[in-house]
N, C-alpha and C positions, 0 to 999 in steps of 0.2 A: 194219246199217251203223253209223253213229255214230262215236264216238271211243273211244280207249283211256283208261285211268285218268290218263295224263299230258296229256290234252287234244289229242293228235295223232291223225291218221287212222290206221286200222288197215291202210290200203293205201298203197303207194308212190305218188308223184305220177304222174299220167297218167290215161288213160281207163279206167274200170271199166265193164264190161258186166254188167248184171243180167238174169237170164233166169228164166222160169217153167218149172218142171219138168213142169207139166201142160199148159199152153197154149203151144205152140211159137212162136206169133205174138207173144207178149207179151215185151217186153224193154225195158230202160231203160238210159240212158247217164248216167254221173256222172263229172264231171271233178274229180279230186283235185288240190288245189293246195297249195303250200308257203308260201303267203302269205295274209295277211288282206285284201290289196288286190285286189279283183275287182269286177266289175259285170256286169250283163246289159243288152244293148242293148234299146232300145225297138223297137216294131214298125216304125218308119221307119228303123232302123239306127243311130240316134244313141246315144251313150253319154256318161256323165260319171263320172269316177273322181276323187273328192275325198279330201282329207286325206293326200295323199302327202308325205313329207318330200322335200327337195331331193335330187337324185342322178341317177345314170345308170340307166335302166330298159330292159328289153326287154318291149315290149307284145306280147301274143299275142291274136289274135282267133280263137276256135274257131268255125269255120263249120259243120263237120259231123264225123262220126267219122273222116273221112279227110282233112280239109283244115283247116289252121291257117295264118294269116298272122302274120308277125312284123315288128316295127319297133323299132329302138333309138332312144331319146330321152334328152335331158338336160333335167331340170327344175330351174330355178333357184328359190331360196327366195322364196316369196311370189308366184311367177309363175303364170299360167294358160297352159297349152300346148295347142295344137290338134294332134291326130294323127289323120289320116284314113287309112283303108285303102282300096286300090283296089277 
């Protein structure tokens, strides 16, 4: 895995599946992103994404290998924004 010499991922953005050639039941999923802005939710489902500059964003919540939720938001300079997913 890792990055190339220019600091970018070797894979295009999206879901990468890693598999074991010996143990069929062993696999891993990695989400490759084009942004340094990401977070992982806590066990209760809450999350905090700090340090974003003002702007228009598309938030994506990756729930499983087949389900992603999206929501567009506008973040104003110095503001805190609450964005819940159903």
